[in-house]
Backbone bond lengths (Angstrom), bond angles and torsions (degrees), N, CA, C in turn:
res aa  C-N    CA-C-N  psi(-1)  N-CA   C-N-CA  omega(-1)  CA-C   N-CA-C  phi
1 M - - - 1.434 - - 1.528 111.33 -
2 K 1.290 111.96 -35.26 1.528 116.19 -178.47 1.406 114.68 -50.48
3 Y 1.375 119.45 -37.80 1.431 123.00 -171.82 1.553 107.46 -103.13
4 N 1.239 121.03 5.28 1.485 123.65 172.89 1.507 111.68 58.40
5 L 1.274 120.34 29.90 1.477 120.33 172.24 1.488 115.49 -53.46
6 C 1.309 114.35 -39.50 1.480 117.23 171.70 1.512 107.50 -118.41
7 P 1.431 111.33 108.07 1.495 115.23 -172.80 1.520 113.83 -71.89
8 F 1.339 116.98 4.36 1.508 118.17 176.29 1.473 116.65 -108.05
9 A 1.423 113.16 -4.05 1.502 120.10 -173.82 1.494 113.26 -72.73
10 R 1.299 119.32 -41.72 1.413 124.96 -174.31 1.569 112.45 -55.16
11 R 1.309 116.89 -44.00 1.447 120.45 -179.14 1.529 109.13 -62.24
12 E 1.297 118.89 -41.90 1.516 122.49 -177.69 1.537 110.26 -72.45
13 V 1.256 119.29 -37.73 1.481 120.36 174.82 1.500 110.43 -63.12
14 E 1.324 116.42 -45.74 1.533 118.53 -178.04 1.543 108.02 -67.10
15 R 1.319 118.47 -30.21 1.481 123.17 -178.17 1.515 109.40 -81.99
16 N 1.316 118.04 -11.49 1.472 123.35 -178.04 1.556 108.09 58.34
17 S 1.371 118.01 44.81 1.391 123.13 -177.15 1.453 115.02 -113.40
18 I 1.474 114.98 19.84 1.463 118.44 175.68 1.501 107.13 -107.65
19 R 1.340 115.52 131.77 1.393 122.94 175.28 1.573 107.80 -93.10
20 Y 1.336 114.99 136.38 1.472 120.81 174.19 1.469 107.07 -113.42
21 A 1.336 115.16 111.57 1.417 119.97 -179.38 1.565 111.33 -111.72
22 V 1.267 114.26 111.23 1.454 117.41 -179.39 1.464 108.38 -87.65
23 I 1.392 117.96 119.96 1.425 123.61 -175.59 1.530 106.36 -106.52
24 E 1.372 111.49 105.64 1.505 117.56 -175.66 1.562 109.80 -80.69
25 Q 1.288 118.27 -17.22 1.485 116.07 -177.93 1.516 112.17 -63.78
26 T 1.275 117.31 151.87 1.417 119.63 -178.35 1.638 111.51 -118.86
27 K 1.247 112.80 -8.99 1.503 118.36 -178.91 1.527 104.83 -84.53
28 V 1.348 119.06 142.88 1.477 122.32 -171.28 1.556 105.72 -69.18
29 K 1.233 119.44 -43.91 1.509 119.45 179.19 1.514 114.34 -58.90
30 A 1.316 117.18 -39.19 1.382 119.48 179.29 1.607 113.77 -74.28
31 V 1.237 113.03 -29.37 1.496 117.75 173.12 1.445 110.12 -71.44
32 L 1.324 120.92 -41.48 1.395 124.23 179.65 1.540 110.51 -65.25
33 A 1.295 117.37 -36.91 1.511 122.79 176.64 1.480 105.42 -62.27
34 R 1.260 123.00 -42.47 1.545 127.96 -176.98 1.519 106.95 -66.03
35 L 1.341 116.80 -39.71 1.449 118.88 179.18 1.556 111.93 -59.93
36 V 1.315 110.68 -47.17 1.469 116.02 177.03 1.503 111.69 -58.80
37 A 1.295 116.87 -42.53 1.504 125.21 -178.86 1.536 104.61 -60.93
38 E 1.320 118.26 -40.72 1.497 120.77 178.03 1.503 112.22 -63.20
39 C 1.305 116.06 -38.94 1.495 121.06 178.60 1.512 106.32 -63.24
40 E 1.321 116.39 -48.04 1.467 119.59 178.16 1.440 113.98 -56.80
41 H 1.397 116.26 -39.28 1.480 122.75 176.69 1.553 107.30 -60.80
42 L 1.275 118.03 -50.41 1.468 119.15 176.74 1.506 112.46 -55.03
43 D 1.297 116.10 -44.36 1.471 123.58 -179.31 1.598 108.29 -52.71
44 S 1.270 112.14 -44.40 1.530 115.16 -172.86 1.477 114.45 -97.84
45 H 1.345 116.55 1.85 1.495 120.36 176.40 1.484 109.00 -130.80
46 P 1.279 119.12 82.61 1.509 120.31 -175.82 1.507 110.74 -68.30
47 Q 1.326 120.17 -18.83 1.500 121.48 176.37 1.470 110.48 -70.11
48 T 1.334 118.35 -21.83 1.529 121.11 175.32 1.526 110.49 -83.50
49 E 1.254 114.21 114.99 1.486 118.68 -169.40 1.561 108.52 -78.49
50 T 1.294 116.39 -42.06 1.433 119.28 -170.22 1.570 109.05 -155.93
51 T 1.360 116.93 158.86 1.473 121.04 -177.14 1.570 105.53 -125.01
52 L 1.223 114.64 134.44 1.514 123.21 167.39 1.508 105.74 -103.49
53 C 1.321 116.41 112.35 1.455 126.39 177.52 1.524 108.06 -90.45
54 I 1.303 117.21 101.73 1.481 119.61 -173.95 1.545 108.91 -95.11
55 L 1.331 116.00 134.35 1.477 121.49 -174.41 1.501 105.79 -118.56
56 P 1.337 119.52 90.17 1.461 122.73 -175.25 1.481 112.40 -70.59
57 R 1.377 119.01 -25.77 1.470 123.23 -174.29 1.495 113.07 -137.08
58 G 1.257 115.43 144.54 1.450 120.78 167.62 1.516 117.45 97.03
59 F 1.335 116.50 -9.90 1.451 123.89 -177.63 1.486 110.45 -127.03
60 E 1.358 120.64 23.48 1.388 122.46 -178.73 1.552 113.75 -60.09
61 G 1.317 117.00 -34.85 1.462 122.42 176.02 1.565 112.71 -69.67
62 F 1.277 121.30 124.60 1.395 123.71 -169.28 1.587 109.52 -65.97
63 Y 1.345 120.14 -37.24 1.417 119.19 179.81 1.488 115.48 -73.65
64 A 1.337 118.98 -31.77 1.407 121.88 169.62 1.504 110.98 -63.80
65 Y 1.355 117.85 -40.15 1.413 121.42 176.72 1.488 112.07 -68.51
66 L 1.317 125.93 -35.19 1.436 128.68 173.22 1.535 108.74 -63.04
67 D 1.270 117.32 -40.24 1.538 120.42 177.39 1.555 109.55 -58.97
68 L 1.359 113.12 -44.04 1.446 120.21 -177.59 1.561 108.79 -63.39
69 V 1.342 118.37 -45.91 1.395 121.89 179.05 1.543 113.49 -60.62
70 E 1.356 113.16 -40.46 1.505 119.34 177.62 1.505 105.30 -58.98
71 L 1.326 121.29 -53.54 1.529 125.59 -179.94 1.477 108.90 -56.72
72 A 1.362 120.06 -40.91 1.451 122.69 -175.81 1.506 107.15 -65.29
73 E 1.298 121.86 -41.74 1.430 123.80 -176.98 1.555 110.80 -69.95
74 A 1.316 116.32 -37.15 1.459 117.99 172.00 1.531 112.20 -64.70
75 L 1.365 117.59 -37.05 1.416 122.24 -176.11 1.618 106.13 -67.03
76 L 1.328 119.39 -42.13 1.408 121.42 176.96 1.535 112.55 -53.91
77 V 1.292 116.10 -41.24 1.496 120.48 178.97 1.507 106.45 -65.94
78 E 1.307 115.68 -53.69 1.454 121.52 -173.84 1.620 110.02 -59.68
79 Q 1.268 119.09 -30.50 1.463 120.57 -177.38 1.491 112.40 -92.76
80 G 1.373 117.08 3.02 1.421 122.12 175.60 1.595 113.24 81.13
81 Y 1.294 114.10 25.22 1.491 120.16 176.53 1.500 114.51 -99.38
82 E 1.261 116.13 -1.93 1.510 118.14 175.23 1.575 108.24 -60.65
83 G 1.280 113.62 131.85 1.465 115.14 178.30 1.569 110.90 94.01
84 R 1.356 116.37 -19.43 1.468 119.98 177.27 1.556 112.41 -103.55
85 Y 1.339 114.84 -41.49 1.450 118.59 179.29 1.570 108.29 -131.43
86 Q 1.312 114.22 147.76 1.530 119.42 170.88 1.486 105.69 -129.12
87 L 1.331 112.87 161.24 1.421 123.94 178.88 1.460 115.60 -105.33
88 A 1.318 116.50 139.71 1.511 120.02 171.03 1.552 103.75 -122.29
89 S 1.286 116.09 143.58 1.432 118.68 -170.16 1.645 109.70 -119.96
90 F 1.344 112.89 137.31 1.376 120.81 179.59 1.499 110.23 -139.66
91 H 1.368 116.36 142.19 1.487 121.26 -171.25 1.501 106.64 -155.84
92 P 1.400 117.41 146.43 1.431 117.47 175.07 1.553 117.72 -59.13
93 D 1.346 115.62 -24.08 1.466 118.42 176.52 1.515 115.02 -115.12
94 Y 1.342 113.61 33.19 1.401 120.12 -176.68 1.579 110.18 -56.73
95 C 1.248 115.78 137.01 1.454 120.12 178.88 1.554 110.82 -146.18
96 F 1.353 117.54 116.85 1.389 122.05 178.24 1.492 109.90 -64.96
97 D 1.379 116.43 142.44 1.359 123.47 176.82 1.472 111.66 -55.82
98 G 1.378 119.53 127.49 1.405 124.29 -178.53 1.442 118.79 86.20
99 E 1.355 116.44 -6.02 1.469 121.90 177.20 1.553 113.31 -99.32
100 P 1.260 118.00 140.00 1.482 113.79 175.88 1.563 111.04 -63.86
101 M 1.309 114.13 150.00 1.443 119.80 177.56 1.462 118.21 -49.75
102 D 1.335 116.68 -34.93 1.483 123.28 -176.03 1.544 112.01 -89.55
103 D 1.350 120.05 3.34 1.459 119.06 -178.57 1.534 110.14 -72.71
104 P 1.301 113.22 129.02 1.477 114.98 -179.13 1.504 117.40 -58.34
105 S 1.307 122.80 -16.10 1.410 125.03 175.75 1.481 113.26 -61.15
106 N 1.298 116.42 -31.06 1.463 120.68 -179.82 1.541 113.52 -63.15
107 Y 1.335 114.16 -21.23 1.431 117.12 178.29 1.548 114.92 -71.84
108 T 1.309 118.35 -8.18 1.473 122.69 175.70 1.576 109.20 -68.08
109 N 1.412 115.76 -23.45 1.408 120.00 179.61 1.515 113.33 -122.86
110 R 1.336 117.41 21.07 1.408 122.43 174.26 1.503 110.97 -96.38
111 S 1.318 114.12 149.52 1.457 122.11 -177.88 1.479 110.76 -145.29
112 P 1.312 118.77 165.49 1.495 119.96 179.48 1.470 115.77 -61.19
113 L 1.373 115.10 -38.21 1.437 123.34 174.55 1.471 111.93 -130.67
114 P 1.354 120.05 155.88 1.418 121.14 174.60 1.556 108.12 -56.09
115 L 1.354 116.13 139.56 1.452 120.77 175.71 1.524 110.35 -153.97
116 I 1.320 115.24 153.02 1.470 122.20 171.21 1.471 107.91 -121.24
117 H 1.311 114.76 126.43 1.423 125.50 -176.98 1.511 112.39 -94.75
118 L 1.279 120.56 111.53 1.477 126.45 173.76 1.505 109.15 -83.17
119 I 1.334 114.16 120.43 1.493 118.69 -177.20 1.546 108.29 -122.24
120 R 1.362 115.02 135.42 1.467 119.87 176.68 1.558 102.80 -72.16
121 E 1.328 119.18 127.48 1.377 123.86 177.02 1.574 115.76 -64.81
122 A 1.301 111.08 -42.55 1.460 118.02 178.64 1.526 110.60 -57.81
123 S 1.284 116.29 -44.52 1.495 124.08 -179.76 1.511 110.55 -66.40
124 M 1.267 118.01 -40.98 1.489 124.12 177.13 1.568 107.42 -63.91
125 E 1.288 119.32 -47.31 1.437 121.80 178.65 1.545 110.89 -59.69
126 Q 1.239 117.71 -41.87 1.432 122.92 -177.56 1.601 105.12 -68.14
127 A 1.274 120.49 -47.56 1.468 121.52 -176.43 1.523 110.12 -63.60
128 L 1.360 118.71 -35.07 1.418 122.65 -176.57 1.516 107.83 -70.30
129 Q 1.332 119.03 -30.36 1.494 121.67 -177.83 1.579 110.41 -67.77
130 T 1.323 113.34 -26.61 1.462 116.82 -176.92 1.552 112.49 -95.62
131 Y 1.276 116.17 -3.63 1.470 120.91 179.01 1.537 109.68 -104.30
132 Q 1.374 113.35 125.03 1.495 116.70 -179.64 1.481 109.61 -72.06
133 Q 1.265 114.97 134.85 1.525 125.41 -178.74 1.505 113.33 46.02
134 P 1.377 117.80 61.68 1.470 118.24 179.16 1.529 112.95 -60.08
135 E 1.299 118.67 -24.32 1.449 119.50 -177.75 1.496 110.85 -64.88
136 T 1.328 117.28 -15.60 1.519 117.37 -179.91 1.599 113.79 -84.57
137 I 1.320 114.09 -9.49 1.488 121.07 -174.14 1.570 107.36 -53.96
138 P 1.339 121.02 -53.09 1.463 117.23 -178.47 1.517 113.69 -62.89
139 E 1.305 119.31 -44.88 1.412 118.80 175.95 1.498 117.84 -58.41
140 R 1.372 113.63 -40.74 1.428 120.94 174.91 1.561 112.15 -58.22
141 N 1.354 114.84 -44.36 1.419 123.39 -178.02 1.552 110.35 -65.33
142 V 1.296 115.19 -47.73 1.503 123.75 175.73 1.526 109.34 -55.19
143 A 1.329 117.85 -48.03 1.450 120.44 -175.63 1.611 107.81 -70.24
144 F 1.270 118.54 -34.13 1.480 121.19 175.20 1.511 111.49 -64.71
145 A 1.339 115.12 -47.22 1.460 122.83 179.03 1.594 112.07 -57.89
146 R 1.274 113.87 -44.73 1.467 121.31 179.83 1.447 111.10 -65.97
147 R 1.289 117.10 -40.06 1.521 122.81 178.39 1.419 109.94 -65.67
148 K 1.404 121.85 -44.65 1.453 124.42 177.52 1.498 113.38 -68.07
149 G 1.303 116.09 -41.62 1.494 121.31 -177.31 1.490 115.55 90.12
150 S 1.261 116.65 160.82 1.473 125.83 -172.71 1.565 109.17 -63.89
151 A 1.359 118.26 -39.63 1.424 120.68 -177.32 1.494 114.11 -62.02
152 F 1.392 114.01 -38.34 1.426 119.38 176.29 1.542 113.49 -57.31
153 F 1.321 114.42 -47.85 1.449 118.78 -177.59 1.537 112.54 -75.42
154 E 1.313 113.99 -32.76 1.528 113.82 177.49 1.504 109.84 -66.80
155 D 1.338 117.75 -30.93 1.471 117.79 178.59 1.592 108.46 -70.50
156 L 1.339 119.49 -40.28 1.455 122.83 177.24 1.466 110.98 -57.46
157 L 1.371 114.51 -46.20 1.524 118.64 -179.95 1.525 112.59 -64.51
158 Q 1.362 116.30 -38.91 1.358 120.19 -179.84 1.527 112.65 -66.43
159 R 1.314 116.60 -36.93 1.444 121.47 175.59 1.550 114.81 -62.89
160 C 1.293 113.86 -30.76 1.468 119.94 175.67 1.473 112.42 -62.56
161 H 1.274 122.48 -24.99 1.451 125.43 -178.64 1.532 111.00 -90.12
162 Q 1.371 119.02 -7.43 1.396 116.15 -178.92 1.640 107.17 -84.53
163 P 1.332 109.85 141.87 1.446 116.61 -176.98 1.621 114.26 -57.12
164 G 1.301 115.42 132.13 1.344 120.73 177.38 1.553 117.65 78.80
165 N 1.373 114.93 5.37 1.483 119.39 -177.61 1.478 106.02 -113.25
166 Q 1.333 113.36 132.92 1.466 119.51 174.68 1.548 105.69 -127.43
167 T 1.439 114.03 121.13 1.406 119.49 178.35 1.445 108.42 -117.36
168 S 1.337 116.40 127.18 1.534 122.05 179.72 1.554 106.86 -97.87
169 G 1.382 114.37 141.83 1.411 121.97 178.35 1.404 116.20 -107.02
């Protein structure tokens, strides 16, 4: 939050409306079942704005993680959640297609642990209506990341793993 990479996050953190679901399962089917359960939770808890599904084990490899995200997106369609929820993906080794692994822009989607962010589409549409030029958010974030450099973000991520330290991005 400190660097406003997501201009919509601060409000939800302050409202305490973010659910943090640690998914300990490492088998794809079990993780997908938990993702559906999290959609069901959001369905029945309108006060919960969004869920971060944290995957501490089993998806450390970026390509295995991307396979999981692809399956999760297909499952949302299959389960009738298309148009209600969308996914955003974050991983310690996130790398945008066509970018070198060490490009600082990749840090806009890097996180201390693999996670899948479940977002209410209606809320996102509403938030985007109140934000001037929302299409500039990704470019602004990439410019900020490149200005700060990879070492800056690597230090932030390393501090997240230190006991008792919480760093918000």
